[in-house]
C-alpha positions as CSV (number, residue, x, y, z in Angstrom):
1,M,-27.0,-1.5,-35.7
2,I,-24.4,-1.8,-32.9
3,Q,-21.0,-0.3,-33.6
4,I,-17.9,-1.7,-31.7
5,R,-14.7,0.3,-31.5
6,R,-11.8,-1.8,-32.7
7,G,-8.0,-1.5,-32.3
8,L,-5.0,-2.5,-30.3
9,E,-5.6,-2.7,-26.5
10,K,-3.2,0.1,-25.9
11,D,-5.0,2.3,-28.3
12,I,-8.6,1.5,-27.4
13,G,-8.9,4.6,-25.3
14,T,-11.8,5.5,-22.9
15,L,-15.1,4.2,-24.2
16,A,-18.3,6.1,-23.9
17,V,-20.9,4.8,-21.4
18,G,-22.4,1.7,-23.1
19,E,-19.9,1.7,-25.9
20,L,-18.2,-1.6,-26.7
21,G,-14.5,-1.9,-27.5
22,Y,-12.8,-4.9,-29.0
23,C,-9.0,-5.4,-28.7
24,T,-7.7,-7.0,-31.9
25,D,-4.4,-8.1,-30.3
26,T,-5.6,-9.5,-26.9
27,K,-9.1,-10.6,-28.0
28,K,-10.6,-8.7,-25.0
29,L,-14.0,-7.1,-25.0
30,Y,-14.6,-4.0,-22.9
31,I,-17.7,-1.8,-22.2
32,G,-17.6,1.8,-21.2
33,T,-19.0,2.9,-17.8
34,E,-19.1,6.1,-15.8
35,S,-16.1,4.8,-13.9
36,G,-14.1,3.7,-16.9
37,N,-13.6,0.7,-19.1
38,V,-14.8,-2.7,-17.7
39,L,-13.6,-6.0,-19.1
40,L,-16.5,-8.2,-20.3
41,V,-14.9,-11.1,-22.0
42,A,-11.4,-12.3,-22.5
43,A,-10.2,-15.3,-24.6
44,Q,-9.2,-18.2,-22.3
45,T,-6.1,-18.7,-24.4
46,V,-4.8,-15.4,-23.1
47,G,-4.9,-16.6,-19.4
48,D,-7.1,-13.9,-17.8
49,M,-9.6,-15.4,-15.2
50,L,-13.1,-14.0,-15.2
51,K,-15.3,-14.3,-12.2
52,S,-18.2,-15.4,-14.4
53,I,-16.2,-18.4,-15.6
54,Y,-14.0,-19.4,-12.6
55,D,-16.2,-18.4,-9.6
56,I,-19.7,-19.4,-10.7
57,D,-21.1,-19.6,-7.1
58,N,-19.7,-16.0,-6.5
59,D,-18.2,-16.8,-3.1
60,G,-14.9,-15.1,-3.9
61,K,-12.9,-18.4,-4.3
62,V,-12.0,-20.2,-7.5
63,D,-14.4,-23.2,-7.8
64,M,-11.5,-25.6,-8.7
65,A,-9.6,-24.5,-5.5
66,E,-12.7,-25.3,-3.4
67,M,-12.8,-28.8,-4.9
68,A,-9.1,-29.2,-4.1
69,D,-9.7,-28.2,-0.5
70,N,-12.2,-31.0,0.0
71,V,-10.1,-33.8,-1.5
72,P,-9.4,-36.4,1.3
73,W,-5.7,-37.2,2.2
74,S,-6.2,-40.7,0.7
75,G,-7.3,-39.1,-2.6
76,I,-4.0,-37.2,-3.1
77,Q,-1.9,-38.9,-5.6
78,N,2.0,-39.1,-5.7
79,K,2.3,-37.6,-2.2
80,P,5.7,-38.2,-0.4
81,D,6.1,-40.9,2.3
82,A,8.1,-38.6,4.5
83,F,8.2,-34.8,5.0
84,P,11.5,-33.2,5.9
85,P,11.3,-30.6,8.7
86,V,11.3,-27.0,7.8
87,S,13.1,-24.5,10.0
88,H,10.6,-22.2,11.8
89,T,10.1,-20.4,15.1
90,H,7.6,-20.6,17.9
91,Y,7.6,-17.9,20.5
92,H,6.9,-18.7,24.2
93,D,3.5,-17.2,24.1
94,Q,2.5,-19.5,21.2
95,I,3.2,-22.7,23.2
96,T,0.2,-23.9,25.2
97,Q,-0.6,-27.0,27.2
98,K,-3.7,-29.0,26.4
99,S,-6.1,-28.9,29.3
100,N,-6.7,-32.7,29.0
101,A,-3.1,-33.7,28.3
102,D,-1.8,-36.8,30.1
103,I,1.1,-39.3,29.8
104,A,1.3,-42.7,31.4
105,N,4.7,-44.0,32.7
106,G,6.5,-40.9,31.5
107,V,6.9,-37.1,31.8
108,F,6.4,-34.5,29.0
109,I,9.9,-33.2,28.1
110,I,8.8,-29.6,28.7
111,D,7.7,-30.5,32.2
112,K,11.0,-32.1,33.3
113,A,12.4,-28.9,34.7
114,L,9.4,-28.7,37.1
115,I,9.8,-32.1,38.7
116,D,12.9,-32.6,41.0
117,V,13.0,-36.4,40.7
118,V,13.0,-36.2,36.9
119,R,15.5,-33.4,36.3
120,A,18.3,-34.7,38.5
121,N,21.8,-35.7,37.3
122,R,21.9,-39.5,37.4
123,T,25.7,-39.7,37.5
124,A,26.1,-37.3,40.4
125,F,29.0,-38.3,42.7
126,M,30.1,-41.4,40.8
127,P,32.5,-43.5,43.0
128,A,36.1,-43.6,41.8
129,N,36.0,-47.4,41.3
130,A,33.2,-46.9,38.7
131,I,35.3,-44.5,36.6
132,E,38.0,-45.3,34.1
133,V,39.9,-42.5,32.3
134,E,42.3,-43.2,29.4
135,Y,44.1,-41.1,26.8
136,T,45.5,-41.6,23.3
137,V,48.0,-39.8,21.0
138,D,47.7,-42.1,18.0
139,G,44.0,-41.7,17.0
140,G,42.7,-44.3,19.4
141,N,44.9,-47.2,18.3
142,T,46.4,-47.3,21.8
143,W,44.8,-46.3,25.0
144,I,46.8,-45.5,28.1
145,D,45.6,-45.1,31.7
146,Y,45.4,-41.4,32.5
147,G,46.8,-41.9,36.0
148,L,44.2,-40.0,38.0
149,T,43.8,-40.3,41.7
150,D,40.5,-41.4,43.2
151,A,39.7,-37.8,44.2
152,Q,40.4,-36.6,40.6
153,K,38.2,-39.2,39.1
154,E,35.3,-38.3,41.4
155,G,35.9,-34.6,40.5
156,L,34.8,-35.3,36.9
157,F,31.3,-36.2,38.2
158,S,30.9,-34.0,41.3
159,Q,29.0,-31.2,39.5
160,N,31.5,-28.6,40.6
161,R,34.1,-29.1,37.9
162,G,36.4,-30.6,40.5
163,H,38.9,-31.9,38.0
164,T,39.6,-31.4,34.3
165,V,41.3,-33.8,31.8
166,F,43.0,-32.8,28.5
167,L,42.7,-34.6,25.2
168,G,46.0,-36.5,24.7
169,K,46.9,-35.6,28.3
170,G,49.6,-33.2,27.0
171,A,49.7,-29.5,27.0
172,S,49.6,-29.1,23.2
173,Q,47.2,-29.8,20.3
174,A,47.6,-32.6,17.8
175,I,45.2,-34.4,15.5
176,G,44.4,-37.9,16.9
177,N,44.9,-36.9,20.5
178,G,42.0,-37.9,22.7
179,V,40.6,-39.0,26.0
180,R,37.9,-41.5,26.8
181,I,36.0,-41.8,30.0
182,T,34.0,-45.0,31.0
183,V,31.5,-45.2,33.8
184,K,29.9,-48.2,35.3
185,P,26.7,-48.4,37.4
186,L,28.2,-50.0,40.5
187,D,25.9,-48.2,43.0
188,R,22.8,-47.1,41.0
189,Y,20.1,-48.2,38.6
190,T,18.5,-45.5,36.4
191,S,17.3,-44.7,32.9
192,I,19.2,-42.1,30.8
193,D,18.8,-40.4,27.4
194,M,21.1,-37.4,27.5
195,F,24.8,-36.6,28.1
196,Y,26.1,-33.2,29.2
197,C,29.7,-31.9,29.6
198,W,31.6,-28.7,30.0
199,F,34.1,-28.6,27.1
200,N,36.9,-26.2,26.0
201,T,38.1,-26.6,22.5
202,N,40.8,-24.0,22.8
203,G,40.2,-23.3,19.1
204,A,40.5,-26.9,17.9
205,T,37.8,-28.9,16.2
206,C,36.7,-31.8,18.4
207,V,34.1,-34.6,18.3
208,C,32.5,-37.0,20.9
209,T,31.5,-40.6,20.3
210,I,29.2,-42.3,22.8
211,E,29.1,-46.1,23.3
212,R,27.5,-48.5,25.7
213,S,27.6,-52.2,26.7
214,T,25.1,-54.5,28.2
215,I,25.0,-56.5,31.5
216,G,25.1,-59.6,29.4
217,N,28.3,-58.5,27.6
218,K,29.9,-55.8,29.8
219,T,33.1,-55.4,27.7
220,S,31.6,-55.2,24.2
221,F,30.5,-51.6,23.3
222,T,28.1,-50.4,20.6
223,V,28.2,-46.9,19.2
224,I,25.0,-44.9,19.8
225,R,26.2,-41.4,18.7
226,D,29.2,-41.1,16.5
227,N,31.5,-38.1,16.0
228,V,29.2,-35.4,17.4
229,I,30.8,-31.9,17.3
230,V,31.5,-30.5,20.8
231,Q,32.4,-26.8,21.2
232,G,33.0,-24.1,23.8
233,R,35.7,-21.7,25.0
234,P,34.6,-23.2,27.4
235,G,30.9,-24.0,27.1
236,N,27.9,-26.3,27.6
237,N,27.3,-29.4,25.4
238,E,24.3,-31.7,25.3
239,I,24.0,-34.9,23.3
240,Y,20.8,-36.9,23.2
241,F,20.6,-40.6,22.3
242,S,18.0,-43.4,22.4
243,P,16.7,-43.9,26.0
244,G,18.2,-46.8,27.9
245,T,19.0,-48.2,31.3
246,F,22.2,-47.5,33.3
247,G,22.5,-50.6,35.5
248,G,20.2,-53.3,36.7
249,Y,20.3,-56.9,38.0
250,E,22.6,-59.5,36.7
251,N,19.7,-61.5,35.2
252,Q,18.7,-58.4,33.2
253,T,21.2,-59.2,30.6
254,S,19.8,-56.9,27.9
255,N,20.0,-53.8,30.3
256,F,22.7,-51.3,29.3
257,Y,25.7,-51.3,31.6
258,A,28.8,-49.2,31.0
259,Y,28.8,-46.0,29.0
260,R,31.9,-44.7,27.3
261,F,32.6,-41.1,26.1
262,T,35.4,-40.6,23.6
263,F,36.7,-37.1,22.8
264,M,39.0,-36.7,19.8
265,I,40.8,-33.7,18.1
266,T,40.1,-33.7,14.3
267,Q,41.6,-30.3,13.5
268,I,44.0,-28.1,15.4
269,S,43.8,-24.4,15.9
270,S,45.9,-22.1,13.7
271,S,46.7,-19.8,16.6
272,L,46.4,-21.7,19.9
273,I,48.4,-24.7,21.1
274,T,46.8,-25.6,24.5
275,A,45.0,-29.0,24.4
276,P,41.2,-29.1,24.5
277,S,39.8,-30.2,27.9
278,V,36.6,-31.6,29.4
279,T,35.0,-31.7,32.8
280,D,31.7,-31.9,34.7
281,L,30.3,-35.0,32.9
282,R,26.6,-35.8,33.6
283,M,23.8,-38.0,32.3
284,Y,20.1,-37.4,32.6
285,G,17.0,-39.6,32.4
286,T,13.5,-40.0,33.7
287,N,13.5,-42.9,36.2
288,V,15.6,-44.0,39.2
289,W,15.2,-47.5,40.7
290,T,18.3,-47.7,42.9
291,S,19.6,-44.5,44.3
292,A,23.2,-43.9,45.3
293,N,22.7,-40.4,46.9
294,N,20.2,-37.6,47.3
295,M,21.7,-35.6,44.5
296,M,21.2,-38.2,41.8
297,R,17.6,-38.9,43.0
298,T,16.2,-35.5,43.6
299,G,18.8,-33.0,42.6
300,Y,19.3,-31.8,46.2
301,I,22.4,-32.6,48.3
302,Y,20.3,-32.9,51.4
303,S,17.3,-35.0,52.5
304,W,14.3,-34.2,54.7
305,D,11.5,-35.9,56.6
306,N,7.8,-35.3,57.0
307,S,8.5,-32.8,59.9
308,Q,10.9,-30.8,57.7
309,N,14.0,-31.9,59.5
310,V,16.9,-31.7,57.1
311,T,19.9,-34.0,57.0
312,F,23.1,-33.4,55.1
313,P,25.3,-36.4,54.1
314,A,28.6,-34.7,55.0
315,K,30.1,-31.7,56.8
316,V,28.5,-28.3,56.3
317,A,30.7,-25.2,56.5
318,A,30.0,-21.5,56.2
319,V,32.4,-18.7,55.2
320,G,32.7,-16.5,58.3
321,G,31.0,-19.1,60.5
322,F,27.3,-19.8,61.3
323,G,25.2,-17.2,63.1
324,G,23.0,-17.9,66.1
325,N,23.2,-20.7,68.7
326,A,22.9,-24.4,68.3
327,D,20.0,-26.2,69.9
328,T,22.3,-29.0,71.1
329,A,26.1,-29.6,71.1
330,T,28.5,-32.2,72.5
331,K,31.2,-29.7,73.3
332,L,31.7,-26.0,73.8
333,A,33.7,-24.3,71.1
334,T,35.8,-22.6,73.8
335,A,36.3,-24.2,77.2
336,R,35.2,-22.2,80.3
337,K,36.9,-22.0,83.7
338,I,34.7,-22.4,86.7
339,S,36.3,-20.9,89.9
340,L,35.4,-20.7,93.6
341,T,36.0,-17.5,95.5
342,G,35.7,-16.2,99.0
343,D,36.6,-18.4,102.0
344,I,36.9,-21.4,99.7
345,S,39.2,-21.4,96.6
346,G,39.6,-23.8,93.6
347,S,38.9,-24.0,89.8
348,A,38.4,-26.4,86.9
349,D,38.1,-26.1,83.1
350,F,34.7,-27.2,81.6
351,D,34.0,-27.7,77.8
352,G,30.8,-29.8,78.1
353,S,32.4,-33.0,77.0
354,R,32.8,-34.5,80.5
355,N,32.0,-33.9,84.2
356,V,34.6,-32.0,86.2
357,T,35.5,-32.0,90.0
358,I,36.9,-28.9,91.8
359,E,39.4,-29.5,94.6
360,A,38.4,-26.8,97.2
361,T,40.7,-25.2,99.8
362,V,39.3,-23.4,102.9
363,A,41.4,-20.4,103.9
364,N,42.8,-20.4,107.5
365,N,41.1,-18.0,110.0
366,S,38.7,-16.9,107.3
367,H,35.5,-17.5,109.3
368,S,34.1,-18.6,112.7
369,H,31.5,-21.0,114.0
370,S,29.4,-21.0,117.2
371,I,29.4,-24.1,119.4
372,S,25.8,-24.9,118.3
373,N,26.9,-25.1,114.6
374,I,29.5,-27.8,115.3
375,D,27.9,-31.2,115.7
376,G,28.9,-33.0,119.0
377,L,31.1,-30.2,120.4
378,Q,28.8,-29.3,123.3
379,D,28.5,-32.9,124.4
380,A,32.3,-33.3,124.3
381,L,32.8,-30.3,126.4
382,N,30.1,-31.5,128.9
383,N,31.8,-34.8,129.3
384,K,35.0,-33.0,130.2
385,M,33.4,-31.4,133.3
386,K,32.7,-33.1,136.6
387,K,29.9,-32.3,139.0
388,G,30.8,-30.7,142.3
389,P,33.9,-28.6,143.4
390,L,36.9,-28.9,141.1
391,T,40.3,-29.8,142.5
392,W,43.7,-28.6,141.3
393,N,44.2,-31.8,139.5
394,D,40.8,-31.4,137.6
395,L,41.9,-28.0,136.3
396,M,45.3,-29.4,135.2
397,G,43.7,-32.4,133.6
398,V,45.5,-34.9,135.8
């Protein structure tokens, strides 16, 4: 006869080797071993999982879980149609490039920084007649010309923060004050998908709205990004939008034409009063079909040829001047005086821009000549002399 110890699980105690113990409260059956009590059976209603029941193939994984791992995607029921992104982090050493990656008629976004003709600012050096700047103090109901000079307009797109405009044009903050800047592709044809600016909120809350028109309807604008927060004291701001053209031919009526950037104050600062401001506006994109300057095409102010000769489009200056000597020049920086000395005197100033002539003066009694060094003198003297004895009249020249 086999005896089984009975009792509550907490009171079952340590079983002798080979002794069975049954827990009347949890319905578990234990057996005693040299290393202690080992569970043999547990009622499934209690929830304990036994390897002998749930891992029949003894591979360390629940059999039902193995079945779930092998269900095809099409066999999953009630799955969502879209999956919201979950915030996570990838470190730089976790990002790799596929060895067989390629892209036709495009550039991978991570590679844009490597390729000069892709990373360039497409609105570099916009001409003044392609820029319109207006301001409002009534929430955009009325727009007034800002009154900028041509040089000030160009300074907004010169990449050197050459000029700054203030929201509302005034020196103080007010909700509904704003500025809008419109650019037209009068001298270029490119694609764009990102806007950049250098913005100073001065403690206020500000937003930017981007619109664009088409060549077929140049004055009708469609919003492509609405009320995007811009920040900085001051600081950089980037706003991406759906890719599109900036310019094209008149028969390309669906091409995008003018772009408009509207900055508005939505909440004022509790401590500062100076109006927010914006400068250094840029747009970036992948392609350029008509180039207005080197900077918008390659990102460099200069150009070069196959022999590495470099050409700058305007004057080049250096603080303290340039070192070394020029290979060629049309004029000397400082004119030089050329002087004659000795028996002959004279001088002239020479700067290399023209030929010069020196008027020379021979000093009296400054030198002597032998008869043989003076052409015709000996013959003249010989003709003065007669052959034979001379008379008094000959000597007197009568």
